[in-house]
C-alpha positions as CSV (number, residue, x, y, z in Angstrom):
1,M,0.0,0.0,0.0
2,W,2.8,2.4,0.9
3,R,4.4,1.7,-2.5
4,Y,1.2,2.7,-4.3
5,L,0.9,5.9,-2.3
6,N,4.5,6.8,-3.0
7,S,4.0,6.2,-6.7
8,I,1.5,9.0,-6.9
9,S,3.3,12.3,-7.6
10,D,2.8,15.1,-5.2
11,P,1.5,17.7,-7.7
12,V,-1.1,15.2,-9.0
13,L,-2.3,14.3,-5.5
14,I,-2.5,18.0,-4.6
15,F,-4.5,18.7,-7.7
16,I,-6.9,15.8,-7.0
17,A,-7.3,16.8,-3.3
18,A,-8.0,20.4,-4.1
19,F,-10.5,19.4,-6.8
20,M,-12.3,17.0,-4.5
21,L,-12.4,19.6,-1.7
22,L,-14.0,22.2,-4.0
23,A,-16.3,19.9,-6.0
24,P,-19.0,20.8,-6.9
25,F,-18.1,24.4,-7.5
26,S,-21.6,25.7,-7.4
27,P,-23.6,26.5,-5.2
28,M,-21.5,25.1,-2.3
29,P,-18.7,22.5,-2.1
30,H,-19.9,19.2,-0.6
31,V,-17.2,19.1,2.0
32,L,-18.2,22.5,3.4
33,E,-21.9,21.6,3.3
34,K,-21.3,18.3,5.1
35,L,-19.0,19.9,7.7
36,I,-21.8,22.4,8.4
37,M,-24.2,19.5,8.7
38,L,-21.8,17.7,11.1
39,K,-21.5,20.8,13.2
40,D,-25.3,21.2,13.4
41,G,-25.8,17.5,14.2
42,N,-27.6,16.8,10.9
43,L,-25.1,14.4,9.4
44,T,-27.1,11.3,10.0
45,R,-27.8,9.7,6.6
46,L,-25.3,7.1,5.5
47,V,-25.1,8.6,2.0
48,D,-24.0,12.0,3.5
49,I,-21.4,10.4,5.7
50,F,-20.0,8.4,2.7
51,D,-20.0,11.6,0.6
52,L,-18.0,13.5,3.2
53,F,-15.4,10.7,3.3
54,F,-15.4,10.3,-0.5
55,H,-14.5,14.0,-0.9
56,L,-11.9,13.9,2.0
57,I,-10.0,10.7,0.8
58,P,-7.5,12.5,-1.4
59,S,-6.8,15.0,1.3
60,I,-6.3,12.3,3.9
61,L,-3.9,10.5,1.5
62,L,-2.0,13.7,1.0
63,A,-1.7,14.2,4.7
64,I,-0.5,10.6,5.2
65,K,2.1,11.0,2.5
66,Y,3.3,14.3,3.9
67,L,3.6,12.9,7.5
68,R,5.5,9.8,6.2
69,K,7.9,12.0,4.3
70,N,8.6,14.2,7.4
71,N,9.0,11.2,9.7
72,K,11.7,9.6,7.4
73,K,13.9,12.7,7.7
């Protein structure tokens, strides 16, 4: 698994993470909408929870890759 994560170049992963955080561009990004729902306690439907994780997966992978690089130094 780590080999696969290391094979993804940083600029590509950054682009995918930024795109997924901002998608859809109109009227409001899903991540922001779902985080507001989470704050208000309305994030109860399974499809909404899945959608939040789906949009956050590239950012989580980017964070893992960054933390692994810094721990190796």
